[in-house]
C-alpha positions as CSV (number, residue, x, y, z in Angstrom):
1,M,-0.3,0.0,0.1
2,A,1.6,3.3,-1.0
3,R,1.7,6.0,1.9
4,S,0.6,9.0,1.9
5,C,2.0,12.3,1.1
6,P,3.7,13.8,4.6
7,C,2.8,17.3,3.4
8,G,-1.1,16.8,4.2
9,L,-1.8,16.6,-0.1
10,D,-4.3,13.9,-0.9
11,A,-1.8,12.1,-2.9
12,T,0.6,9.2,-2.0
13,Y,3.9,10.4,-1.6
14,D,5.7,8.8,-4.5
15,D,2.9,11.1,-6.8
16,C,3.4,14.5,-4.7
17,C,6.5,15.6,-3.4
18,G,8.4,12.5,-4.0
19,R,8.8,12.9,-7.6
20,L,10.1,16.4,-6.6
21,H,12.8,14.4,-4.2
22,Q,13.8,12.3,-6.6
23,G,14.3,15.4,-9.6
24,R,11.6,13.8,-12.0
25,T,9.7,17.6,-12.2
26,S,10.4,20.5,-10.2
27,A,8.2,22.6,-8.2
28,N,5.6,24.8,-10.3
29,T,4.4,27.2,-7.2
30,A,6.1,28.5,-4.1
31,E,3.4,26.4,-2.2
32,Q,4.3,23.7,-3.8
33,L,8.0,23.8,-2.9
34,M,7.3,24.7,0.3
35,R,5.1,21.5,0.7
36,S,8.1,19.9,-1.0
37,R,10.5,20.9,1.8
38,Y,8.2,20.0,4.8
39,S,7.9,16.5,3.4
40,A,11.9,16.4,2.8
41,F,11.7,17.2,6.6
42,V,10.0,14.4,7.6
43,V,11.3,11.3,5.2
44,G,14.6,13.3,5.8
45,D,15.9,13.9,2.4
46,V,19.0,16.7,3.4
47,P,19.8,16.8,-0.2
48,Y,16.4,17.9,-1.4
49,L,16.5,20.4,1.1
50,L,20.0,21.8,-0.2
51,R,19.1,21.9,-3.4
52,S,15.4,23.5,-3.1
53,W,17.9,26.5,-0.8
54,H,18.8,29.9,-2.7
55,S,22.2,29.4,-3.4
56,S,23.1,32.8,-1.1
57,T,21.5,31.6,2.0
58,R,22.4,28.1,1.7
59,P,23.8,26.2,4.1
60,V,27.3,24.5,3.7
61,D,26.1,21.6,5.8
62,L,22.3,20.7,7.3
63,Q,22.4,18.1,10.0
64,L,18.4,17.1,11.0
65,D,17.7,16.4,14.7
66,P,16.8,12.6,15.0
67,D,14.9,13.3,18.1
68,L,12.3,15.5,16.4
69,V,9.5,13.9,14.5
70,W,7.6,16.3,12.4
71,T,3.7,15.6,12.6
72,G,1.7,17.6,10.0
73,L,1.6,20.9,8.0
74,E,-0.7,23.9,8.0
75,I,-0.6,26.3,5.0
76,L,-1.8,29.9,6.5
77,N,-1.4,32.1,3.8
78,T,0.4,32.7,0.3
79,T,1.3,35.9,-1.5
80,D,2.4,35.7,-5.2
81,G,3.8,32.4,-5.6
82,S,2.2,31.7,-8.6
83,P,3.6,29.9,-11.6
84,F,3.3,33.3,-13.0
85,H,5.6,35.2,-10.6
86,T,9.2,35.4,-9.7
87,E,8.7,35.7,-5.7
88,G,6.4,34.7,-3.3
89,T,5.7,33.7,0.6
90,V,4.1,31.1,1.9
91,E,3.3,31.4,5.8
92,F,2.9,28.0,7.3
93,R,2.5,26.1,11.0
94,A,4.8,23.0,11.0
95,H,4.0,20.8,14.1
96,Y,6.3,18.3,15.7
97,A,7.0,16.0,18.7
98,L,10.4,16.2,20.2
99,D,11.0,14.3,23.6
100,G,7.1,13.5,23.9
101,R,6.0,17.0,23.9
102,P,4.5,18.7,20.9
103,G,5.0,22.2,19.7
104,H,5.3,24.0,16.6
105,Q,6.9,25.8,13.8
106,Q,5.6,29.3,12.3
107,E,6.9,30.9,9.5
108,N,6.7,33.7,6.7
109,S,8.8,31.7,4.9
110,H,9.8,34.4,0.9
111,F,10.9,32.1,-1.9
112,T,11.8,32.9,-5.6
113,R,13.3,31.7,-8.8
114,E,17.0,31.0,-9.0
115,N,17.8,30.1,-13.2
116,G,14.2,29.1,-13.7
117,T,13.2,26.9,-10.5
118,W,12.3,27.9,-7.4
119,V,13.7,27.5,-4.3
120,Y,13.5,29.0,-0.5
121,V,15.3,31.9,0.4
122,D,15.0,33.0,3.7
123,A,12.5,33.1,7.1
124,L,10.8,36.4,6.9
125,S,9.8,35.8,11.1
126,G,8.5,32.9,13.2
127,G,10.2,30.6,15.1
128,A,10.3,27.2,17.4
129,T,7.0,27.2,19.9
130,G,6.1,24.8,22.5
131,R,2.7,24.0,23.4
């Protein structure tokens, strides 16, 4: 049985974010890239996270916390970021559990196109919050 996509859309991982992670296609919108990046955190796909990060803000290395379990994604708002835009923002809340305690990270992320492909630039606001 195919597993559902962690990004929250009604699709299998392979038909949704998995195809972006595998390089079979690229994101058409800033929101699609945001969802695929969230899913990459869930499945631990560090190479995809680095590939989908703008070259001017991309870290040299990225270490994921193995104790952090991502449990859900809410898209709160989007501005621009369509197939016809070159920039956009996606405000989201990503839920997680750390040491059995729930928390969330809320962020308004800035995306742009680099060489025609949507990439994550930086966070405009937000941070991790326990509940």
